[in-house]
C-alpha positions in Angstrom: -111.9 -225.7 -5.0 -114.0 -228.9 -5.0 -114.7 -230.6 -8.3 -118.1 -232.2 -8.8 -116.5 -235.6 -8.3 -114.9 -234.4 -5.0 -118.2 -232.9 -3.9 -120.2 -236.1 -4.4 -117.4 -238.0 -2.7 -117.6 -235.8 0.4 -121.4 -235.8 0.5 -121.5 -239.6 0.5 -118.6 -240.3 2.9 -119.9 -242.6 5.6 -119.2 -241.3 9.1 -118.1 -243.5 12.0 -121.7 -243.1 13.4 -123.2 -244.5 10.1 -120.8 -247.5 10.2 -121.7 -248.2 13.8 -125.4 -247.9 13.1 -125.3 -250.2 10.1 -123.3 -252.8 12.1 -126.3 -253.0 14.4 -129.1 -252.6 11.9 -129.5 -255.6 9.5 -131.2 -255.9 6.2 -131.7 -254.2 2.8 -132.3 -250.4 2.6 -135.0 -249.0 0.4 -134.9 -245.2 -0.4 -138.3 -243.9 -1.6 -137.9 -240.7 -3.6 -134.2 -241.3 -4.3 -134.0 -239.1 -7.4 -134.4 -235.8 -5.4 -131.8 -233.4 -4.2 -130.5 -235.6 -1.4 -131.4 -239.1 -2.5 -128.4 -239.9 -4.7 -125.7 -239.0 -2.2 -127.7 -240.6 0.6 -128.0 -243.9 -1.4 -124.3 -243.7 -2.2 -123.4 -243.2 1.5 -125.5 -246.3 2.4 -123.9 -248.4 -0.3 -120.4 -247.3 0.6 -121.0 -248.0 4.3 -122.4 -251.5 3.6 -119.4 -252.3 1.3 -117.0 -251.1 4.0 -118.7 -253.4 6.5 -118.5 -256.3 4.0 -122.3 -256.5 3.9 -124.1 -258.0 0.9 -127.5 -256.3 1.7 -129.0 -254.2 -1.1 -129.6 -250.5 -1.4 -132.6 -250.0 -3.6 -133.5 -246.5 -4.9 -137.2 -245.9 -5.9 -138.4 -243.0 -8.1 -140.1 -242.3 -11.4 -136.6 -241.4 -12.8 -137.8 -238.8 -15.2 -134.1 -238.1 -15.8 -132.6 -241.4 -16.9 -129.1 -240.3 -16.1 -129.9 -240.3 -12.4 -130.9 -244.0 -12.6 -127.8 -244.8 -14.6 -125.6 -243.0 -12.0 -127.2 -245.0 -9.1 -126.6 -248.3 -10.9 -123.0 -247.3 -11.6 -122.4 -247.0 -7.9 -124.0 -250.3 -7.0 -127.5 -249.1 -6.0 -130.4 -251.1 -7.5 -133.2 -249.1 -8.9 -137.0 -249.5 -9.3 -139.2 -247.2 -11.3 -142.4 -246.4 -9.5 -145.0 -243.7 -9.4 -145.6 -243.6 -5.7 -149.2 -242.2 -6.3 -150.0 -245.6 -7.8 -151.0 -247.8 -4.8 -150.7 -251.0 -6.7 -147.2 -250.1 -7.9 -146.2 -249.4 -4.3 -147.5 -252.8 -3.2 -145.3 -254.4 -5.8 -142.1 -252.8 -4.6 -139.4 -255.1 -3.0 -139.6 -255.7 0.7 -136.8 -254.4 3.0 -136.2 -254.2 6.7 -135.1 -250.5 6.4 -136.9 -247.7 4.6 -136.0 -244.0 4.2 -138.9 -241.9 2.8 -137.7 -238.8 1.0 -140.7 -238.3 -1.4 -142.9 -235.2 -1.3 -143.9 -232.0 -3.1 -143.2 -228.4 -2.1 -142.9 -226.1 -5.1 -146.1 -225.6 -7.2 -148.3 -225.9 -4.1 -149.9 -222.5 -4.5 -151.1 -223.3 -8.0 -151.9 -227.0 -7.4 -152.5 -227.7 -3.7 -154.4 -230.9 -4.4 -151.3 -232.7 -5.8 -149.2 -231.5 -2.8 -151.7 -232.9 -0.4 -151.8 -236.2 -2.3 -148.1 -236.5 -2.5 -147.6 -235.5 1.2 -150.4 -237.6 2.7 -151.7 -240.3 0.4 -148.2 -241.5 -0.7 -147.2 -241.9 3.0 -150.3 -244.0 3.6 -149.5 -246.3 0.7 -145.9 -246.6 1.7 -146.6 -247.1 5.4 -149.0 -249.9 4.4 -146.5 -251.5 2.2 -143.6 -251.3 4.7 -145.6 -252.0 7.9 -143.0 -254.6 8.9 -140.0 -252.4 8.3 -138.1 -249.7 10.2 -139.0 -246.3 8.6 -137.2 -242.9 8.7 -139.7 -240.4 7.3 -138.2 -237.1 6.1 -140.1 -234.0 7.3 -139.2 -230.3 7.5 -138.7 -227.5 10.0 -141.6 -225.8 8.3 -144.0 -227.9 10.4 -143.3 -225.4 13.2 -144.6 -221.8 13.2 -142.1 -219.0 12.8 -140.3 -218.6 16.1 -138.5 -215.6 17.7 -134.9 -215.4 16.7 -133.8 -215.1 20.3 -135.6 -218.4 21.2 -132.9 -220.8 20.0 -135.3 -222.4 17.6 -138.3 -224.7 17.8 -137.9 -227.9 19.8 -139.3 -231.3 19.0 -142.0 -231.1 21.6 -143.3 -227.7 20.4 -146.8 -227.3 18.9 -147.1 -227.8 15.1 -149.0 -224.8 13.8 -147.4 -223.7 10.5 -148.8 -221.3 7.8 -149.8 -222.5 4.3 -150.8 -225.6 2.4 -147.3 -227.0 2.0 -146.3 -226.9 5.7 -149.7 -228.2 6.8 -149.5 -231.1 4.3 -146.1 -231.9 5.9 -147.8 -232.1 9.3 -150.3 -234.4 7.6 -147.5 -236.6 6.4 -146.2 -236.9 9.9 -149.6 -237.7 11.2 -150.2 -240.4 8.6 -146.9 -242.1 9.3 -147.6 -241.9 13.1 -151.1 -243.4 12.6 -149.7 -246.4 10.7 -146.8 -246.7 13.1 -149.3 -247.0 16.0 -151.7 -249.3 14.0 -149.0 -251.7 12.8 -146.4 -251.3 15.6 -144.0 -250.0 12.9 -140.8 -248.5 14.3 -140.7 -244.9 13.0 -138.3 -241.9 13.1 -139.6 -238.5 12.0 -136.6 -236.5 10.6 -137.3 -232.7 10.5 -134.6 -231.2 8.3 -133.9 -227.5 8.0 -131.9 -226.7 5.5 -129.4 -229.1 3.8 -126.4 -227.5 2.0 -124.9 -228.8 -1.3 -122.8 -226.5 -3.4 -125.3 -226.9 -6.2 -128.3 -225.7 -4.3 -129.3 -224.4 -0.9 -129.7 -221.2 1.2 -126.0 -220.3 1.0 -125.9 -220.7 -2.8 -129.1 -218.6 -3.1 -127.5 -215.7 -1.3 -124.0 -216.1 -2.9 -125.6 -216.0 -6.4 -127.5 -212.8 -5.5 -124.3 -211.1 -4.3 -122.3 -212.4 -7.3 -125.0 -211.2 -9.8 -125.4 -207.9 -7.9 -129.1 -208.6 -7.3 -131.1 -207.1 -4.4 -131.5 -209.4 -1.4 -134.4 -208.9 0.9 -133.5 -209.7 4.5 -137.0 -209.7 6.0 -136.5 -213.5 6.7 -133.4 -212.5 8.5 -132.1 -215.7 10.0 -131.8 -219.4 9.1 -130.2 -222.7 10.1 -128.2 -224.8 7.7 -126.3 -228.2 7.7 -123.9 -229.8 5.3 -125.8 -232.4 3.2 -123.2 -235.0 4.0 -124.0 -234.6 7.7 -127.7 -234.6 7.0 -127.3 -237.9 5.1 -125.4 -239.4 7.9 -127.9 -238.4 10.6 -130.7 -239.8 8.5 -129.1 -243.2 8.3 -128.3 -243.1 12.0 -132.0 -242.5 12.7 -132.6 -246.1 11.6 -131.1 -247.0 15.0 -133.7 -244.8 16.9 -136.9 -245.7 15.0 -139.5 -246.6 17.6 -143.2 -246.8 18.4 -144.3 -244.2 19.4 -142.2 -242.4 16.9 -138.8 -240.9 17.6 -138.7 -237.3 16.4 -135.6 -235.2 15.8 -134.7 -231.8 14.4 -131.7 -231.9 12.0 -129.8 -228.8 11.3 -126.6 -226.9 12.2 -125.9 -225.3 15.6 -125.8 -221.7 14.5 -128.6 -219.2 14.1 -127.2 -217.4 11.0 -127.7 -213.7 10.3 -128.4 -213.6 6.6 -127.4 -209.9 6.4 -124.0 -210.9 7.9 -123.8 -213.8 5.5 -124.4 -211.6 2.5 -121.6 -209.3 3.6 -119.3 -212.3 4.1 -120.0 -213.4 0.5 -119.4 -209.9 -0.6 -115.9 -210.1 0.9 -115.2 -213.4 -0.7 -116.6 -212.6 -4.1 -115.5 -209.0 -4.4 -119.0 -207.6 -4.6 -121.0 -205.2 -2.5 -124.2 -206.9 -1.5 -127.5 -205.0 -2.3 -129.6 -205.5 0.8 -133.3 -204.4 1.1 -135.9 -204.8 3.9 -135.5 -205.1 7.6 -135.1 -208.3 9.6 -138.3 -209.6 11.2 -138.2 -210.7 14.8 -139.2 -214.3 13.8 -137.9 -216.9 11.4 -138.2 -220.7 10.7 -135.5 -221.9 13.1 -135.0 -225.3 14.6 -133.2 -226.2 17.8 -131.0 -229.3 17.0 -129.6 -229.9 20.4 -131.1 -233.4 20.6 -129.5 -234.4 17.3 -126.2 -233.0 18.4 -126.4 -234.9 21.6 -127.0 -238.2 19.8 -125.0 -237.7 16.6 -122.4 -235.1 17.5 -121.7 -231.8 15.9 -121.7 -231.6 12.1 -118.4 -232.5 10.5 -118.3 -229.6 8.1 -118.3 -226.2 9.7 -120.3 -223.2 8.5 -117.2 -221.2 7.6 -116.0 -224.1 5.4 -119.4 -224.3 3.6 -119.4 -220.5 3.0 -115.9 -220.6 1.4 -116.7 -223.7 -0.7 -119.9 -222.0 -2.0 -118.1 -218.8 -2.8 -115.5 -220.7 -4.8 -118.2 -222.7 -6.6 -120.1 -219.5 -7.6 -116.9 -217.6 -8.7 -115.9 -220.5 -10.9 -119.3 -220.7 -12.6 -119.8 -224.4 -11.6 -123.0 -226.2 -12.4 -126.0 -225.7 -10.1 -129.4 -227.3 -10.0 -131.3 -224.1 -10.7 -133.7 -224.8 -7.8 -133.9 -221.8 -5.4 -135.0 -222.8 -1.9 -137.4 -219.8 -1.5 -136.3 -219.7 2.1 -137.5 -216.0 2.2 -141.1 -217.1 2.0 -142.9 -216.2 5.3 -146.5 -217.0 4.4 -145.9 -220.7 3.4 -146.8 -220.0 -0.3 -144.6 -222.2 -2.5 
């Protein structure tokens, strides 16, 4: 079984593709919203890659750092930090310049009770950051939720498909993409839009959500019957490789694993591994939030960690009672209410 230290090591291991990209892409790297679920291991991967290449360029993580231990951890691994409320336009203007920017900031949960803040975080903050980093290369994180639900037999939404999602959260994410694209066109800023659907760490994610329900003998509704997932280490690597593809007009890519996963079958697999009988309710809908990542797989190759390996690691993690983030993905939500 992986320990926490081994997990963070694996999630931040630079791939050959990352090393090749950063050989070609000069300059410091700023990560906006670094304190979220992916930011720390992404920053660590960038730092490790630059160190391996003998590069002195900085990796700078920006966040409010409401948890001081996150900032301390980043500094320990050689990542510089800046405290900033990204809703403060003047504070954003004062951030350090960099040739490369990865934008991870945003809000999802709490949207139903406070949609105003979600729209501000997902559209105003991108405007402030796009203004600040007009002369940079930007990778803007987005989500597969910008697409409508798609038939499970379709192979998933493609990058050229119409964006017509349900709910405030998903529509504000379309707004985020439109804002970044507007400033990219206005300022000739190279931009990559990175539509992720869903990253897997052992401490959170779709696989953990289902494994915990099976382990705790809780009912699991399979109406949202299918999903895509990708190992977070592979998602980190592909985000950094997108720096090489940022362009004007924007480069757009779906990032996820190659499988359309049956969540009913997944629950039964966890049942086998955990020695529990899954309690399944509902009936699979004919549609789900699914992304076709053929473009990413052509450019970056297949994920380095296979689905079966992720499932076994998650089962071991849950059985051992290892620490989790306590942040369910709510992947079951079909109306876009978060």
